[in-house]
C-alpha positions as a printed NumPy array, in Angstrom:
array([[-21.814,  32.441,  15.094],
       [-19.092,  32.408,  12.511],
       [-16.012,  31.573,  14.057],
       [-12.017,  32.347,  13.271],
       [-11.052,  28.584,  10.5  ],
       [ -8.523,  26.118,  11.408],
       [ -6.647,  25.4  ,   8.449],
       [ -5.861,  21.864,   7.844],
       [ -2.968,  21.354,   5.312],
       [ -2.576,  17.877,   4.339],
       [  0.108,  16.814,   1.628],
       [ -0.36 ,  13.138,   0.603],
       [  2.545,  12.373,  -1.222],
       [  3.188,   8.871,  -2.861],
       [  6.223,   7.591,  -4.102],
       [  5.428,   3.868,  -4.362],
       [  2.855,   1.141,  -4.96 ],
       [  0.756,  -1.094,  -2.761],
       [  0.256,  -4.548,  -4.195],
       [ -3.524,  -5.556,  -4.829],
       [ -4.055,  -9.165,  -5.683],
       [ -4.536,  -8.564,  -9.406],
       [ -1.193,  -6.775,  -9.548],
       [  2.176,  -8.454, -10.11 ],
       [  5.227,  -7.917,  -8.244],
       [  7.29 ,  -5.071,  -8.846],
       [ 11.111,  -5.842,  -7.68 ],
       [ 12.962,  -3.53 ,  -5.49 ],
       [ 15.621,  -2.172,  -6.648],
       [ 18.86 ,  -2.524,  -4.585],
       [ 21.253,  -4.919,  -3.184],
       [ 19.933,  -8.346,  -2.937],
       [ 21.656, -11.78 ,  -1.429],
       [ 21.499, -15.129,  -0.642],
       [ 21.86 , -14.903,   3.437],
       [ 23.347, -18.353,   3.738],
       [ 25.947, -16.918,   1.409],
       [ 27.535, -13.683,   2.792],
       [ 30.354, -12.415,   1.37 ],
       [ 29.156, -11.771,  -1.951],
       [ 26.074, -10.088,  -3.459],
       [ 24.046,  -8.987,  -6.19 ],
       [ 22.854,  -5.503,  -7.13 ],
       [ 19.632,  -4.991,  -9.149],
       [ 18.17 ,  -2.242, -11.08 ],
       [ 14.759,  -1.928, -12.859],
       [ 13.416,   1.1  , -14.779],
       [ 10.888,   1.307, -17.374],
       [ 11.278,  -2.147, -18.441],
       [ 14.884,  -2.192, -18.474],
       [ 16.92 ,  -4.517, -16.035],
       [ 20.675,  -3.526, -15.172],
       [ 22.105,  -6.397, -12.799],
       [ 25.566,  -7.131, -11.075],
       [ 27.091,  -9.871,  -9.46 ],
       [ 29.966,  -9.182,  -7.099],
       [ 31.768, -12.37 ,  -6.195],
       [ 35.431, -13.777,  -6.705],
       [ 37.422, -15.658,  -9.345],
       [ 39.021, -18.917,  -8.821],
       [ 42.211, -17.784,  -7.511],
       [ 40.559, -15.771,  -5.085],
       [ 40.588, -12.801,  -6.044],
       [ 37.652, -10.335,  -5.964],
       [ 36.024, -10.451,  -9.679],
       [ 32.358,  -9.515, -11.251],
       [ 29.872,  -9.898, -14.093],
       [ 27.343,  -7.801, -15.152],
       [ 23.949,  -8.388, -17.365],
       [ 21.562,  -6.085, -18.77 ],
       [ 18.668,  -5.921, -21.226],
       [ 14.309,  -5.464, -21.756],
       [ 12.61 ,  -7.265, -18.943],
       [ 10.964, -10.635, -20.36 ],
       [  8.234,  -9.868, -18.422],
       [  7.307,  -7.944, -15.169],
       [  8.915, -10.476, -13.134],
       [ 11.257, -12.219, -15.093],
       [ 14.472, -11.571, -16.436],
       [ 16.571, -13.631, -19.033],
       [ 20.362, -12.581, -20.631],
       [ 23.766, -13.074, -20.895],
       [ 26.543, -12.239, -18.233],
       [ 29.326, -10.374, -19.453],
       [ 32.916, -10.005, -17.984],
       [ 35.035,  -7.144, -18.65 ],
       [ 39.15 ,  -6.579, -18.447],
       [ 41.423,  -3.916, -18.857],
       [ 39.546,  -0.401, -18.172],
       [ 40.012,   2.124, -15.489],
       [ 41.623,   1.509, -12.047],
       [ 40.596,   3.025,  -8.691],
       [ 42.673,   6.403,  -9.095],
       [ 44.374,   5.669, -12.847],
       [ 43.522,   7.668, -16.178],
       [ 40.521,   6.629, -17.943],
       [ 40.684,   3.914, -20.506],
       [ 38.118,   2.003, -22.056],
       [ 37.841,  -1.66 , -21.205],
       [ 38.183,  -4.039, -23.922],
       [ 36.119,  -6.574, -25.459],
       [ 33.483,  -8.509, -22.954],
       [ 33.583, -12.608, -22.168],
       [ 30.631, -14.135, -22.451],
       [ 30.123, -15.841, -19.066],
       [ 27.231, -17.713, -19.667],
       [ 23.612, -17.785, -19.189],
       [ 21.732, -15.07 , -16.279],
       [ 17.553, -15.788, -15.546],
       [ 16.054, -14.604, -12.809],
       [ 12.633, -14.898, -11.478],
       [ 10.759, -12.459,  -9.335],
       [  8.854, -14.586,  -6.686],
       [  7.52 , -11.064,  -5.358],
       [  9.109,  -7.522,  -4.606],
       [ 11.779,  -8.753,  -2.512],
       [ 12.281, -12.543,  -3.007],
       [ 13.778, -14.268,  -6.334],
       [ 14.896, -17.41 ,  -7.98 ],
       [ 18.45 , -17.06 ,  -9.604],
       [ 19.503, -18.901, -12.377],
       [ 23.101, -18.9  , -14.113],
       [ 26.392, -20.763, -14.582],
       [ 26.36 , -21.429, -10.641],
       [ 23.389, -23.308, -10.765],
       [ 20.399, -22.07 ,  -9.189],
       [ 20.251, -19.578,  -5.649],
       [ 17.281, -18.343,  -3.716],
       [ 17.85 , -14.621,  -3.249],
       [ 16.121, -12.106,  -1.427],
       [ 16.886,  -8.124,  -0.718],
       [ 19.377,  -7.08 ,   1.648],
       [ 18.446,  -4.763,   4.637],
       [ 21.171,  -3.415,   5.994],
       [ 19.432,  -0.552,   8.346],
       [ 15.615,  -0.247,   9.618],
       [ 15.772,   3.719,   9.982],
       [ 14.218,   5.917,   8.575],
       [ 16.289,   8.242,   5.399],
       [ 16.309,  11.84 ,   5.86 ],
       [ 17.622,  12.156,   3.075],
       [ 18.164,   9.519,   0.028],
       [ 20.006,   9.714,  -3.365],
       [ 18.4  ,   7.1  ,  -5.753],
       [ 19.213,   3.793,  -5.337],
       [ 21.067,   2.555,  -8.542],
       [ 23.851,   2.258, -10.984],
       [ 25.954,   5.457, -10.827],
       [ 28.828,   6.754, -13.418],
       [ 30.541,   9.477, -14.905],
       [ 29.585,   9.318, -18.745],
       [ 32.803,  10.517, -19.634],
       [ 34.183,   7.375, -18.181],
       [ 32.452,   4.089, -19.322],
       [ 32.916,   0.735, -18.082],
       [ 33.619,   1.46 , -14.337],
       [ 30.887,   2.686, -11.596],
       [ 28.926,   2.219,  -8.531],
       [ 26.015,   0.587,  -6.632],
       [ 24.906,   2.516,  -3.98 ],
       [ 21.62 ,   2.594,  -1.553],
       [ 20.831,   4.54 ,   1.169],
       [ 18.722,   2.468,   4.051],
       [ 18.102,   4.573,   6.983],
       [ 21.021,   6.849,   7.969],
       [ 23.443,   4.204,   6.555],
       [ 25.212,   4.325,   2.639],
       [ 26.392,   0.796,   1.337],
       [ 28.203,   1.213,  -2.013],
       [ 30.623,  -0.96 ,  -3.707],
       [ 32.814,  -0.036,  -6.728],
       [ 33.604,  -2.077,  -9.928],
       [ 36.46 ,  -1.576, -12.276],
       [ 39.795,  -3.068, -12.589],
       [ 43.389,  -3.584, -10.997],
       [ 46.478,  -2.58 , -12.56 ],
       [ 46.998,  -5.954, -14.052],
       [ 43.538,  -5.59 , -16.15 ],
       [ 41.639,  -7.619, -13.883],
       [ 37.907,  -6.919, -12.841],
       [ 38.172,  -6.003,  -9.19 ],
       [ 35.68 ,  -4.259,  -7.041],
       [ 35.846,  -2.134,  -3.785],
       [ 33.296,  -2.133,  -0.806],
       [ 32.438,   0.947,   1.318],
       [ 29.563,   1.426,   3.791],
       [ 28.596,   3.443,   7.144],
       [ 26.671,   5.875,   8.537],
       [ 26.177,   9.225,   6.531],
       [ 28.304,  12.038,   7.503],
       [ 25.764,  14.65 ,   7.012],
       [ 22.041,  14.168,   5.315],
       [ 23.811,  14.505,   1.923],
       [ 27.513,  13.401,   2.073],
       [ 29.639,  10.195,   3.049],
       [ 32.622,   9.37 ,   4.077],
       [ 34.134,   6.044,   4.83 ],
       [ 37.343,   3.274,   3.934],
       [ 37.421,   1.386,   0.822],
       [ 37.601,  -2.266,   1.331],
       [ 38.921,  -5.115,  -1.031],
       [ 37.785,  -8.527,  -0.027],
       [ 39.152, -12.119,  -1.474],
       [ 39.013, -15.713,  -1.094],
       [ 34.999, -16.133,  -1.254],
       [ 32.902, -18.183,  -2.822],
       [ 33.145, -18.171,  -7.237],
       [ 30.553, -19.127,  -9.609],
       [ 30.159, -22.923,  -9.636],
       [ 31.979, -23.4  ,  -6.36 ],
       [ 31.219, -24.655,  -2.973],
       [ 30.144, -21.636,  -0.58 ],
       [ 33.109, -20.223,   0.873],
       [ 33.639, -17.293,   3.431],
       [ 36.077, -14.685,   2.444],
       [ 39.054, -13.728,   4.311],
       [ 38.959, -10.398,   6.144],
       [ 38.963,  -7.048,   4.089],
       [ 42.115,  -4.932,   3.939],
       [ 42.181,  -1.278,   3.118],
       [ 42.292,  -0.047,  -0.381],
       [ 41.941,   3.657,   0.245],
       [ 39.193,   6.145,   1.151],
       [ 36.196,   7.502,  -0.436],
       [ 33.859,  10.714,   0.283],
       [ 30.753,  11.647,  -1.495],
       [ 29.004,  14.901,  -1.735],
       [ 25.078,  14.476,  -3.433],
       [ 24.717,  17.684,  -4.45 ],
       [ 21.052,  15.974,  -5.91 ],
       [ 19.446,  12.583,  -5.678],
       [ 21.258,  11.762,  -8.929],
       [ 24.032,  13.718,  -9.14 ],
       [ 27.264,  13.904,  -6.681],
       [ 31.131,  14.759,  -6.11 ],
       [ 33.138,  12.143,  -5.279],
       [ 36.824,  11.955,  -4.488],
       [ 38.883,   8.855,  -4.07 ],
       [ 42.535,   8.235,  -2.654],
       [ 44.216,   5.108,  -3.124],
       [ 46.898,   5.642,  -0.179],
       [ 49.867,   3.607,  -2.033],
       [ 52.922,   3.282,  -1.509],
       [ 56.458,   3.524,  -3.228],
       [ 59.685,   2.589,  -1.827],
       [ 60.791,   5.293,   0.793],
       [ 57.948,   7.621,   0.095],
       [ 54.158,   7.491,   1.101],
       [ 52.302,   8.276,  -2.217],
       [ 49.164,   9.169,  -2.191],
       [ 47.047,   8.957,  -4.937],
       [ 43.912,  11.346,  -5.017],
       [ 41.205,  11.726,  -7.664],
       [ 37.828,  13.569,  -7.75 ],
       [ 34.648,  12.36 , -10.248],
       [ 31.28 ,  13.685, -11.165],
       [ 28.982,  10.704, -11.14 ],
       [ 25.722,  10.728, -12.017],
       [ 22.798,   8.025, -11.966],
       [ 23.219,   5.674, -15.283],
       [ 19.712,   4.407, -16.071],
       [ 17.298,   6.611, -17.252],
       [ 14.464,   7.625, -14.427],
       [ 11.142,   5.263, -14.717],
       [  8.138,   7.186, -16.439],
       [  5.681,   9.085, -14.524],
       [  2.434,   6.845, -14.35 ],
       [ -0.076,   8.683, -12.302],
       [ -2.168,   6.436,  -9.855],
       [ -5.669,   5.154, -10.136],
       [ -6.562,   5.516,  -6.49 ],
       [ -5.32 ,   7.057,  -3.124],
       [ -6.511,   5.651,  -0.068],
       [ -5.601,   5.5  ,   3.74 ],
       [ -6.312,   7.466,   7.104],
       [ -5.364,  10.644,   8.983],
       [ -5.173,  11.247,  12.462],
       [ -3.718,  13.947,  14.347],
       [ -4.139,  14.61 ,  18.32 ],
       [ -2.334,  17.194,  20.456],
       [ -2.757,  17.735,  23.962],
       [ -2.091,  21.115,  25.573],
       [ -2.353,  22.047,  29.705],
       [ -1.228,  24.801,  31.803],
       [ -1.362,  25.255,  35.248],
       [ -1.052,  29.259,  36.028],
       [ -1.458,  30.697,  39.159],
       [ -3.615,  27.691,  40.491],
       [ -5.494,  27.479,  37.256],
       [ -5.493,  24.12 ,  35.683],
       [ -6.35 ,  24.191,  31.857],
       [ -6.343,  20.888,  29.881],
       [ -7.308,  20.547,  25.659],
       [ -7.443,  18.138,  23.547],
       [ -7.386,  18.727,  19.389],
       [ -8.42 ,  15.733,  17.24 ],
       [ -8.347,  15.62 ,  13.669],
       [ -8.809,  12.189,  11.919],
       [-10.03 ,  11.315,   8.539],
       [-11.085,   7.579,   8.209],
       [-10.978,   5.864,   5.097],
       [-10.49 ,   8.474,   2.628],
       [-10.083,   8.012,  -0.999],
       [ -9.485,   9.754,  -4.13 ],
       [-10.442,   7.275,  -7.32 ],
       [ -9.342,   8.455, -10.515],
       [-12.318,   9.235, -12.884],
       [-12.1  ,   7.356, -15.92 ],
       [-11.811,   8.968, -19.671],
       [-10.837,  12.292, -18.553],
       [ -8.183,  14.085, -20.436],
       [ -5.629,  14.502, -17.438],
       [ -6.09 ,  13.016, -14.16 ],
       [ -8.586,  14.234, -12.147],
       [ -9.895,  12.098,  -8.938],
       [-12.963,  11.647,  -6.925],
       [-12.82 ,  12.172,  -3.41 ],
       [-14.873,   9.877,  -0.817],
       [-14.896,  10.306,   3.2  ],
       [-14.383,  13.053,   5.572],
       [-12.62 ,  14.811,   8.048],
       [-13.409,  15.336,  11.487],
       [-12.129,  18.152,  13.754],
       [-13.057,  17.9  ,  17.591],
       [-12.248,  19.956,  20.328],
       [-12.302,  19.274,  24.126],
       [-11.356,  21.73 ,  26.809],
       [-11.234,  21.758,  30.306],
       [ -9.982,  24.891,  33.015],
       [-10.465,  23.854,  37.046],
       [ -9.613,  26.599,  40.069],
       [-10.543,  26.957,  43.721],
       [-13.697,  29.297,  41.867],
       [-15.431,  26.697,  39.813],
       [-14.696,  25.233,  36.489],
       [-15.238,  25.503,  32.81 ],
       [-15.981,  22.951,  29.771],
       [-15.145,  23.556,  25.926],
       [-16.367,  21.763,  23.504],
       [-16.972,  22.229,  19.603],
       [-17.309,  18.924,  16.934],
       [-17.936,  18.937,  13.574],
       [-17.675,  16.267,  10.39 ],
       [-16.355,  17.683,   6.716],
       [-17.396,  15.831,   3.812],
       [-14.591,  15.446,   0.993],
       [-15.546,  17.724,  -1.913],
       [-13.88 ,  17.442,  -5.339],
       [-12.462,  21.099,  -4.646],
       [-10.415,  19.951,  -1.496],
       [ -7.661,  18.109,  -3.688],
       [ -5.628,  19.125,  -6.428],
       [ -3.159,  16.762,  -8.612],
       [ -0.038,  17.881,  -8.35 ],
       [  3.981,  16.69 , -10.065],
       [  6.54 ,  17.342,  -7.288],
       [  9.628,  16.495,  -9.016],
       [  9.349,  12.983, -10.282],
       [  6.45 ,  12.001,  -8.012],
       [  2.504,  12.761,  -8.275],
       [  1.199,  13.607,  -5.045],
       [ -2.387,  14.699,  -3.999],
       [ -2.244,  18.209,  -2.392],
       [ -5.369,  18.395,   0.185],
       [ -6.477,  22.18 ,   1.235],
       [ -9.097,  21.961,   3.918],
       [-10.534,  25.074,   6.137],
       [-12.713,  23.617,   8.699],
       [-14.717,  25.646,  10.796],
       [-16.204,  24.716,  14.15 ],
       [-17.993,  26.477,  17.599],
       [-16.288,  26.124,  20.567],
       [-19.033,  26.57 ,  23.485],
       [-17.719,  27.085,  26.604],
       [-19.777,  26.512,  29.562],
       [-18.589,  27.945,  33.253],
       [-19.511,  27.794,  36.954],
       [-18.315,  29.869,  39.068],
       [-19.485,  30.71 ,  42.249],
       [-22.527,  29.224,  41.946],
       [-23.171,  30.988,  38.571],
       [-23.364,  29.069,  35.119],
       [-22.783,  31.25 ,  31.695],
       [-22.593,  29.494,  28.274],
       [-20.686,  31.273,  25.55 ],
       [-19.202,  30.481,  22.429],
       [-15.971,  32.136,  22.15 ],
       [-13.105,  31.959,  19.022],
       [ -9.724,  29.065,  18.752],
       [ -7.234,  29.68 ,  16.106],
       [ -4.662,  27.298,  15.096],
       [ -2.85 ,  26.013,  11.929],
       [ -1.921,  22.725,  11.415],
       [  0.889,  22.197,   8.795],
       [  2.73 ,  19.629,   6.826],
       [  6.373,  20.306,   7.223],
       [  8.284,  17.42 ,   5.842],
       [  7.093,  13.375,   5.288],
       [  9.212,  10.862,   5.33 ],
       [  8.918,   7.325,   4.089],
       [  9.038,   4.183,   5.783],
       [ 10.251,   1.294,   3.481],
       [  9.923,  -0.706,   6.727],
       [  6.485,  -1.352,   6.131],
       [  6.681,  -3.055,   2.575],
       [  4.036,  -2.673,  -0.191],
       [  2.511,   0.61 ,   1.497],
       [  4.308,   4.115,   2.143],
       [  3.996,   5.89 ,   5.42 ],
       [  4.286,   9.583,   6.24 ],
       [  4.6  ,  11.466,   9.454],
       [  4.176,  15.07 ,  10.236],
       [  5.063,  17.769,  12.711],
       [  3.047,  20.782,  12.856],
       [  3.66 ,  24.859,  14.028],
       [  0.805,  26.409,  16.534],
       [  0.029,  30.005,  15.12 ],
       [ -1.82 ,  31.193,  17.878],
       [ -4.359,  29.409,  20.916],
       [ -7.808,  29.81 ,  22.589],
       [ -8.175,  33.564,  23.168],
       [-10.35 ,  33.029,  25.684],
       [-10.596,  32.031,  29.8  ],
       [ -8.448,  28.845,  28.629],
       [ -4.161,  29.565,  28.317],
       [ -4.587,  32.735,  29.678],
       [ -0.953,  33.143,  29.738],
       [  2.72 ,  31.504,  29.431],
       [  3.594,  28.425,  31.305],
       [  1.512,  26.032,  28.194],
       [  2.668,  22.183,  27.498],
       [  2.125,  20.821,  24.309],
       [  2.524,  16.953,  23.506],
       [  1.576,  15.66 ,  20.04 ],
       [  0.225,  11.694,  18.854],
       [ -0.182,  11.59 ,  15.121],
       [ -0.701,   8.666,  12.665],
       [ -0.863,   9.126,   8.599],
       [ -0.383,   7.114,   6.081],
       [ -1.773,   7.354,   2.213],
       [ -1.235,   4.847,  -0.342],
       [ -1.451,   4.764,  -4.329],
       [ -3.176,   1.831,  -5.825],
       [ -2.17 ,   1.423,  -9.617]])
């Protein structure tokens, strides 16, 4: 008999590509460093084959210093350009003034070994650098990693990255003397979209071409708060907390900042592949009647492969989804067993390519129908009947695990829309536990 249907919504959201044997390195944007030379670092952003690179270092006299380089990538795994130093621009909370003509410091080249390791060659020699992992958690909300600025105040800006619930930023600007200077702040987000912290200034660290020297303890240069209104836009308030004789003066300035580089082109991948597994265990014990049930929804080795020659991206699926229900009821009078299982091959109508913001996703909607058979033995009387089962599993929010490296993983939560309307679970007292595993990747 036809039964009420279980509705399974699966949203496969893809934000990163997986490296395959034929693929080349895809260097990650964000903070890079040499772990043996703590105290200085490099911020690298690559977007649409264009690179913007900054080095936060120290001048020979010990003051904080920075240099930058930008230009088109020589290849997907290499960059070559000129290092430039600027002077005379806007101070931390001062009125805007444009910096002067830059000074050429020398050549910079970076050869990326893989997504997270590179060899850097510059006037300071050759150094091995790697991505800096400063938090291994899952970001509830993450602004776009990259260079941020106010487009009306060119010459100053911010290098911003969020990992887990930790924000790490450095602001590059100028001292009252006109020398370039940078300020650092890092810590947990105050809310999922805001940050407040102390701006610190370092000194006496390693200069370009000099032997390694750890910087001295930082000093406070002021405070900063950021409220992100979008992944690429924020309101920033900065206070410097300087003092004049006999009176405390705290200058404050608020700026709207956005990402400097444009977002990369949106490219639909050639294939999605992965697995899905959800297990829900339900138990209740009401008036001496013990109920126990397990619902399993699994999809192993599922793929969507792009159809060649199509005018717009379309995909042919391969694989299947299995729904299985098992349950028991026991009481002094007897017991019941409940079982149902069916495998559903994927069809072309089950998946729909959609563009959400700057990300292609595969939106999958499937209606799964199974028949549950209940067999009961009560006081030596055995009966077998079919009965309805209604449930809805719905994706609430996918969250990426950056720690998995070449693959993005996503987790789900669910809501119970109903429960079996039969001898199982006749009243209150239901306990539900859930286990899930879900990952999907896009292959270029």
